[in-house]
C-alpha positions in Angstrom: -0.3 -27.6 -7.4 -3.1 -26.2 -5.1 -0.9 -26.8 -2.0 1.9 -24.8 -3.6 -0.4 -22.0 -4.5 -1.7 -21.8 -0.9 1.9 -21.7 0.4 2.7 -18.9 -2.0 -0.4 -16.9 -0.9 0.6 -17.4 2.7 4.2 -16.2 2.0 2.9 -13.2 0.1 0.6 -12.2 2.9 3.4 -12.5 5.4 5.8 -10.3 3.4 3.1 -7.7 2.9 1.8 -7.6 6.5 1.3 -4.0 7.6 3.3 -4.4 10.8 6.3 -5.9 8.9 6.2 -3.1 6.3 6.0 -0.4 9.0 8.9 -2.0 10.9 11.2 -2.2 7.9 10.3 1.4 6.9 11.1 2.8 10.3 14.1 0.7 11.2 15.9 0.1 8.0 14.9 3.1 6.0 14.5 5.6 8.9 11.1 6.6 7.5 8.7 8.5 9.8 5.2 9.7 9.6 4.9 13.2 8.1 4.0 16.2 10.3 0.5 17.5 9.9 1.6 20.5 7.8 3.5 18.2 5.4 0.3 16.3 4.4 -1.4 17.3 1.2 -4.7 16.0 -0.1 -5.3 15.9 -3.8 -8.8 15.6 -5.3 -9.0 13.8 -8.6 -12.1 14.4 -10.7 -13.6 11.4 -12.5 -13.2 11.3 -16.2 -16.2 12.1 -18.3 -16.8 9.7 -21.1 -17.8 11.0 -24.5 -21.6 11.1 -24.9 -22.2 11.4 -21.1 -23.2 14.6 -19.4 
């Protein structure tokens, strides 16, 4: 069971490797990095819990 779990973890890390994801995104999906003016940053304020200042 532990060997199988280790194999599954290895397989998952292979599928999720950043280089692999980037390759598929650019080659198969024709995705590219956005231009500087296309990037937006959004600030999310933390929630304030009841009873806290």
